[in-house]
C-alpha positions in Angstrom: -33.0 22.2 13.9 -30.5 21.5 16.7 -30.5 18.0 18.2 -28.3 15.9 20.4 -28.9 12.3 19.1 -26.5 10.8 21.6 -24.4 11.9 24.6 -21.7 14.5 23.7 -22.7 14.7 20.1 -24.3 17.8 18.6 -26.0 17.8 15.2 -27.5 20.8 13.4 -29.3 20.6 10.0 -30.2 23.2 7.5 -32.4 22.9 4.4 -30.3 23.7 1.4 -29.9 22.0 -1.9 -27.4 24.4 -3.5 -23.6 24.6 -3.0 -22.6 26.8 -0.1 -19.5 28.7 1.2 -18.3 27.0 4.2 -16.3 29.3 6.6 -14.6 27.5 9.5 -12.4 28.7 12.3 -11.4 25.8 14.6 -8.8 25.1 17.2 -7.7 21.5 17.9 -9.1 18.2 16.5 -10.3 17.8 13.0 -12.7 19.2 10.4 -14.0 17.1 7.6 -16.1 18.5 4.7 -18.0 15.8 2.8 -19.3 17.1 -0.5 -22.1 15.0 -2.1 -23.0 14.7 -5.7 -26.7 15.4 -6.6 -27.5 11.7 -6.8 -26.4 11.3 -3.1 -27.5 14.7 -1.8 -30.3 14.9 0.7 -31.2 18.6 0.3 -29.9 19.2 3.8 -26.6 20.6 5.1 -25.6 18.7 8.3 -23.0 19.8 10.9 -21.9 17.3 13.5 -19.7 18.2 16.4 -18.4 15.7 18.9 -15.3 15.3 21.1 -12.4 14.1 19.0 -11.3 10.5 19.9 -7.7 11.6 20.4 -6.8 9.7 23.6 -5.8 6.5 21.7 -2.5 8.0 20.5 0.5 9.1 22.6 -0.1 12.7 21.6 -3.8 12.3 22.5 -2.9 11.0 25.9 -0.7 14.0 26.4 -3.5 16.3 25.4 -5.8 14.5 27.8 -3.3 15.0 30.6 -3.0 18.7 29.7 -6.8 19.1 29.8 -6.9 17.4 33.2 -4.2 19.7 34.5 -5.9 22.8 33.2 -9.1 21.7 34.9 -7.3 21.2 38.2 -5.5 24.6 37.9 -8.6 26.6 37.0 -11.1 24.6 39.1 -13.1 23.9 35.9 -14.8 20.7 34.7 -13.2 17.4 33.9 -12.1 16.7 30.3 -15.3 15.0 29.3 -17.4 17.9 30.6 -15.1 20.4 28.9 -15.5 18.5 25.6 -19.3 18.6 25.9 -19.2 22.3 26.8 -16.9 23.0 23.8 -19.2 21.2 21.5 -22.3 23.1 22.9 -20.6 26.5 22.5 -19.4 25.9 19.0 -21.0 28.5 16.8 -23.0 27.1 13.8 -24.9 29.4 11.6 -26.2 29.3 8.0 -27.3 32.6 6.4 -28.1 32.5 2.7 -25.4 30.4 1.1 -22.8 31.0 3.8 -22.3 28.3 6.5 -20.1 29.4 9.5 -18.6 27.0 12.0 -16.5 28.5 14.9 -15.2 26.7 17.9 -14.8 28.5 21.3 -11.8 30.9 21.6 -11.6 31.2 25.4 -9.4 29.0 27.6 -9.6 26.2 28.4 -12.2 25.4 25.8 -10.1 26.4 22.8 -7.6 23.6 23.7 -10.3 20.9 23.6 -10.0 18.7 20.4 -13.3 18.5 18.5 -14.3 16.3 15.6 -16.5 18.4 13.2 -18.1 16.9 10.1 -19.9 19.1 7.6 -22.0 17.4 4.8 -22.9 19.7 1.9 -23.5 19.7 -1.8 -20.7 19.2 -4.3 -19.0 22.3 -5.6 -19.2 24.1 -2.3 -16.3 26.2 -1.2 -14.2 26.0 1.9 -12.3 28.8 3.8 -10.8 27.3 6.9 -8.4 28.4 9.6 -7.2 26.0 12.3 -4.7 26.1 15.2 -3.7 22.4 15.2 -6.7 20.7 13.6 -6.5 18.4 10.6 -8.6 19.6 7.6 -10.1 17.2 5.1 -12.2 17.7 2.0 -13.9 14.7 0.4 -15.6 15.1 -2.9 -15.6 17.9 -5.5 -15.0 21.5 -4.2 -15.3 24.7 -6.2 -12.5 26.4 -4.2 -10.4 25.6 -1.2 -8.5 28.1 1.1 -7.1 26.3 4.1 -4.6 27.1 6.8 -3.5 25.2 9.8 -0.6 25.5 12.2 0.3 21.9 12.9 -2.5 19.9 11.4 -2.5 18.1 8.0 -4.6 19.1 5.0 -6.2 16.6 2.7 -8.3 17.3 -0.4 -9.8 15.0 -3.0 -10.8 17.2 -5.9 -11.2 20.9 -6.7 -12.3 22.5 -10.0 -11.1 26.0 -8.9 -8.2 27.5 -7.1 -6.6 25.9 -4.1 -4.5 27.7 -1.5 -3.1 25.7 1.4 -0.7 26.7 4.2 0.6 24.7 7.1 3.3 25.2 9.7 4.4 21.6 10.2 1.5 19.5 8.8 1.5 17.5 5.5 -0.5 18.5 2.5 -2.1 15.7 0.4 -4.1 16.8 -2.7 -5.9 14.9 -5.3 -6.8 16.6 -8.6 -6.5 20.4 -8.8 -8.1 21.8 -12.0 -7.5 25.5 -11.1 -4.4 27.2 -9.7 -2.4 25.8 -6.8 -0.6 27.7 -4.0 0.8 25.5 -1.3 3.2 26.4 1.5 4.4 24.5 4.5 7.2 24.9 7.0 8.3 21.4 7.5 5.6 19.2 6.1 5.5 17.3 2.8 3.4 18.1 -0.2 1.7 15.5 -2.5 -0.6 16.3 -5.4 -1.9 13.7 -7.9 -2.6 16.2 -10.7 -2.2 19.9 -11.2 -3.9 21.3 -14.4 -3.5 25.0 -13.6 -0.4 27.1 -12.8 1.0 26.4 -9.4 3.6 27.3 -6.7 4.7 25.0 -4.0 7.1 25.9 -1.2 8.3 23.9 1.8 11.2 24.3 4.2 12.2 20.7 4.7 9.5 18.4 3.4 9.4 16.3 0.3 7.4 17.4 -2.7 5.7 14.8 -5.0 3.6 16.0 -7.9 1.9 13.7 -10.4 0.6 15.0 -13.7 1.5 18.6 -14.6 0.3 20.5 -17.6 0.9 24.2 -16.8 3.5 26.4 -15.3 4.8 25.2 -11.9 7.3 26.5 -9.5 8.5 24.3 -6.6 11.1 25.1 -3.9 12.1 22.9 -1.0 15.0 23.6 1.4 16.1 20.0 2.0 13.4 17.7 0.8 13.3 15.5 -2.3 11.4 16.8 -5.3 9.6 14.6 -7.8 7.4 15.3 -10.8 6.2 12.1 -12.4 4.4 13.2 -15.6 5.1 16.6 -17.0 3.5 17.4 -20.4 3.3 21.2 -20.8 4.3 24.5 -19.2 7.4 25.9 -17.7 8.7 24.1 -14.6 11.1 25.8 -12.1 12.2 23.2 -9.6 14.7 23.8 -6.8 15.9 21.9 -3.8 18.7 22.7 -1.5 20.0 19.3 -0.7 17.4 16.8 -1.8 17.1 14.5 -4.9 15.4 15.8 -8.0 13.5 13.6 -10.4 11.4 14.7 -13.4 9.3 12.4 -15.7 8.5 13.7 -19.2 5.2 12.6 -20.8 5.2 10.4 -23.9 5.7 12.3 -27.2 6.4 15.6 -25.5 9.2 17.8 -26.8 10.9 19.2 -23.7 13.6 21.8 -23.2 15.7 20.5 -20.3 18.2 22.4 -18.1 19.0 20.6 -14.9 22.1 20.8 -12.7 23.5 19.8 -9.3 26.1 21.7 -7.2 27.9 18.6 -5.8 25.8 15.7 -7.0 25.2 14.1 -10.4 22.8 15.4 -13.1 21.7 13.3 -16.0 19.0 12.9 -18.6 17.8 9.5 -19.9 15.9 11.2 -22.8 17.2 10.9 -26.3 18.1 14.2 -27.9 15.8 14.6 -30.9 13.9 11.5 -29.8 11.7 9.3 -31.9 7.9 9.2 -32.5 6.0 8.3 -29.3 8.9 9.1 -27.0 9.8 12.2 -25.1 12.4 14.4 -26.8 15.2 16.3 -25.0 15.7 19.5 -27.0 18.6 21.8 -26.4 17.7 25.4 -25.3 17.1 27.5 -28.3 16.1 24.6 -30.6 14.2 25.6 -33.7 11.2 23.4 -32.9 9.1 24.9 -30.2 9.1 22.9 -27.0 5.7 22.4 -25.3 7.5 21.8 -22.0 10.5 23.6 -20.4 12.2 22.2 -17.3 14.7 24.1 -15.2 15.9 22.1 -12.2 18.5 22.8 -9.5 19.7 20.9 -6.5 22.5 22.0 -4.3 23.9 18.6 -3.3 21.5 15.9 -4.4 21.3 14.0 -7.7 19.1 15.2 -10.6 17.5 12.8 -13.1 15.2 13.5 -16.1 13.5 10.4 -17.5 10.4 9.2 -19.3 7.1 9.3 -17.3 6.1 6.1 -15.7 3.5 4.2 -17.7 
């Protein structure tokens, strides 16, 4: 069923009570995937497309000016009419358990920012490609594969693998139960918890990881690097010029090897430790360490300490 409940807003509904694979290819604006638990689910997948309210910000004002200029140069419609046309021509299809959303590719419609909201059952998957749009996942996903040029990526929870790539946007993740692969050119990366193995790479952004319980490799060119609560696995942490800080979980025997080229490197953990406190074991210690940390910073300071309570 395809309706337009109000001006410049398009809504399309599909009867489906099971998780689906959402495949999205969008240009500018934002895409939000809202995943509902069974108690809140309606048995319907809903897709809403509307012009993005971008004109309130300086960047949005610039985009509005660009669209006006494009309209004048090409003799096409005004920005409001372009937005309505872009929403109308957005491809929305649901076949089996695959939902496809694709915004127009031709100029000038591909430059029009659209706000797209998809409501689907929890444990759906997302595969999304975006030019400059922000990508958001609220609720529990089964898998997330998201890529955007200059937009941000935000995700609440995922029980499977997560792969995220941005050119300059930030990455903000909640709980990742599966594996994590995150890469950004200049944006920062935050993750509340990573239970599976992970790799994170950024050119100049800061990286902040909360709870870690598996192998993790992190590299940043000039950003600060923080892990707040590491309990197991092998951590390889490298920053070219940023600060490095690692918190070790309570009662965890950790093998620590951190250094700085021109800064200071130190550990606040007692060697051998005591019950209930993290232990700093020297490499090759007889007792097997549950956690191994190898950290390097070129010019920043490096600190290993107890995890914050």
